[in-house]
N, C-alpha and C positions, 0 to 999 in steps of 0.2 A: 580402793577396792575393795576393802574387809568393811568399809562402811557398808555397801551395798550388800554383802552377804551379811551384815547381822540386820539389815534392815528387811532382807528376804527371809530370813529368818524368823523375825516377828511376824509377817506376813504368814508364813507357813503354819505358824500355832494357831493364830488366828483363824486362817481357812478351815484346818483340821476341828478347831472347838465350833464353829458353827454347823458341823455337819450333823449335830444330833438336833436341832431344832427343825432341821431342814428334814430330817427321816422323823420328826414327829409330827411335821404338818401333815407330809404325805401318807403316812400311817395310816391317817381318818381315812382315807380315799381309797386305796390301792393295797395290794399284799405285799410282803416284802421281798418276795422273789420279784414283782416288779419292778417294784422301788431299785432293787439290786440289778435287772436287766435293764434300765433307765439311765442309771448311775453310770454302768459299764460302759453303753453306750454313748454317752456324751462325754464321758471320758476319755475312750477311746480314740477318736476323731483328733484333737490336738496333739496326741503321743504319735499319732500314725503320722501326720502332716509335719511334726518335728523330725521325725524317723527318718522321711521321705527327703525333707530338705537337706539334713544332716548326711542323707546316704548312709546310715546305719546298719541298714538290713542287707543280706546275705541270703543267697541260697543253700551256701554250705551250714549254715546256720539249721536247716530242717533238719538234720540228723538227730540234735539234740530235742526234738519237740516233745518226747516223754516228759524230759526236765521240765520243760516250760509248761506240761499241762498240769504235774504234780503243782506248781508254782501257781497255776490260774485258779487251783482250786484252793489251795491253802491261803495265799493272799489273797485272794479276790472273793472269788464266789463264797467260800463258807464263812470267810470271815467278815464279811458284808452282809451275806443273808443273816446269819446269828448276830452282830451289832443290829440292822434292821429291825428285830425281831425282837432283840430284847428292850431297845429303844423305846418301841409299840405299848411295852407292857408297862413301861416307866416313865418318870417323869425325864424331858431331856437333860438336867441338869445332873440329874443322878446317873443317867449314862454314859453321860460325859466324865463324870467323878469317875466311875468303874473302867473308862478306859486309861486313866491314868497307870493302871497295875500291869500295860502291856511288857514293858520291861522285866518286870519281876517274872512272868510267864516265860518270856525270852531267855532268860538267864537258867531257868528249870529245864527248860528243853533242851538248853546246852549242855547243862550238866550231865543231865540223862543220857543222852546219846549221840555228844562230840567226845564227853572225857575230857575236856579241854579246860573246862573251868574251874578252877579250885573254887570248894565250899570253907571259906573260912568263916571263925566266928562273927566278925564283922559282916558278913555277906548274909551269914544264916540269920542276924541280928535284923537287918535291913529286910531280907526276906517277911521273917517273922511279923515286924512292924507293916510292911506293906498289907498283908494277909488280914492282921489287927483291922486297918484301915477297911478292907472290902467286908469286913464279917460287921463293922459298925454302921456301914452303908445299905447292906442286906437288912440285919435287924431280923433273923429268922425266929426270934423271940415273940417278936410283933405281927407274926404272920398270918394270922388268923383273926387279928384286932384291926383291919384295914390297913396295915400297914404295906412295906415294900414288898412289891411283887418277886417271889423267890424264884421263878419261872425265867423272869425276867433276867434276875442277877445270873441265873447259871447260863444264859444266852450268852450275856456279856462276857462272861469268862469262858465259854465255848469260843468265842470270837478270836478274845485275847490268846488261848490258847494255840487255836491254827495261826494266826500270823507268828506268833512265838514258834512255833515248829515248821514256819515257813523260811523264817531266818536262819535256823539250822540247816534245813535241809539246802538252802542257796551259796551258804556257808559251804557244805560238805560236797555239795554236787555241781552248782552251777558257777560260783565263782572261778573256780579253777579252768573255766572253759575259755575265759577271756574275752567273752564277748561283752560289748559294750553296754552302759544300763540303760540307755535308750533303747536299744536293741531289744534288750530283754526284757524291759517295762511294755514294748511293745507288743513281742509273741505273748507275754503272760496276761495282758488286759484282751487282746484279739482272741485268745483259746477261752478266755472266761468269760467273753460275749458269748461265742459259740455254746459255751456247755450251758449258762443259764438261759438263753434263747430257748433251748431244745427242752428245758423242763420246766420254762415258766407257759401258764395258762395264761392268754391275754384279755381274758373276759372280762369286763370291767373296767380295764387301764384309761379308757377314756374318760372316767370321770375324774382323773387329777387336771383335765381341763377346765373344770368347773371352778377350779379355785386355780388365780392366777398365782396367787403368792405361793402356793405348794408345787404349782408346776416349774414357777422359776427355783425356787428351792433345790428341787430333783435337778433341771438339766442343766441349771448354770451352777447354784452352790454344791450338790453331791459331785455333779458328772464333772462339768468344764472345768473348776476350779477346784473342788474336793478331791480330784481324782486325776483329769489331766493335766492339767497347770500344776498342783500338788507336787505332783512327782518329779516334773522338768525342774522346780524351786528346789525340791530337796536333793536333787543330783548337785544341782549347782552349789549350794550349799555345802555339799559332800568333799566338792572339788577346792571351795575359797578355804574352809574352815578345818575340813578333816571328817571323819565318820563320827568320832568319839564328841565333836561338839556338837557337830547334826543331831546324833539322838537324844541330844539335849532337848530338843524340842518338844519332847511328850511331857515337861513339865506346863507347857502354856495351855494345851486344848483343855483340860478337867477345868481350869481357871474359869475360861471363857466361857464354857457351857455353862460353868455356876453362875457368872454374872448373867449370861445372856436370858438363862432360866427365871432369875430372880427379877432384873430390870426389864425385861422386855415380855415375856408372859407370863412375870409377875405367880412364877412357880414357888413354894414355901420352900424355906429352909431352912432348918433346924439346927440349934448350934452342934449337936451329934454329927452333922452333914459335916459341917466346916472340920471340925475334929479328924472325920473321916478322912477328907480327903488332904488336910496336911498330915496323917498318916502314911498313908498311900505315897506320896508325893516324897516324905522324908527318908521311906524306906527303900524307894527307887533312887533318892541319892546315897543313901547308904551302900546301898549293892552296886552303883557305880562306882562309888569311891573305892571300895574294897576293891573291883576287880582291876581299877587302874594302880593300886599299890600293887596286888599281887602280879602285875604286868610289869610294873618297875623293878620288883625284887628279882624276879625270874631274869630280867636284862640283866641284871648286875650279877647274878648267878653265873648266867651264860656266857656274857664278857670275860670273865677271866680264863675260863676254858679255851675260846677262839684264840687268843692271845697265847696261852701255853702252847696249840696244837701248830700256832703260827711261828714260835717261836722253836 
């Protein structure tokens, strides 16, 4: 059964890595808000069907609707909008590379708001290295000479920060509720759909139908696969391989986005881009390894005290 989980792991990385080229195609025709609306709509349908089929939804869950709303904003609407807006201003490969920094922002949010993550020297080095990679991609010193859009980079950072905060919020307020992941995803994306629909101007959205490639990219790529099926695959991986292994899937999308940008749409790739994505992924690896080491050391310290109390 594990080989199926590893195949799902690779598939999820590829699905998320293709999201950026779909957003880029759609951004030429419709607004970022419209992209998010259609993505959430087509992503919500398979999750709702799956939740109903597994009977995961309960009326009693509605008393926690305020938590679901916060997650809908942080982990879906704001996150998706910022990434769609940032991708519209950047090369799809550049946007994909920047997405690799999400685990760095997640750790920073956890450190600031949960106070449960130890900031060791190793973790600090990883964060610094990751942000050096972000800086190499942004290249603010070249912004006035036809360089990378700094505004686009800031939108990508805002999206990464938003989803990073969502992980912290989920750990603090949502996980203790004991509600299944399928149900949580259904409530989160359903509320996100309502919110984004209320704030989206639909004028001109029909232009997406003029480009079959862009329409299929949004409806099937971003929506059905990138949101709906991706959530289901992700939770399958968590169940089979564990949360730590599942989090490692973040290494794949930046590489996939870079390859698609270069080979499929002939976007230029500079040596500094390769150095930058290597720095980001190395930084993420160092942070995750440092967290794992700190967790093992904490377990070693706790274990003797537990034994002592038992005696």
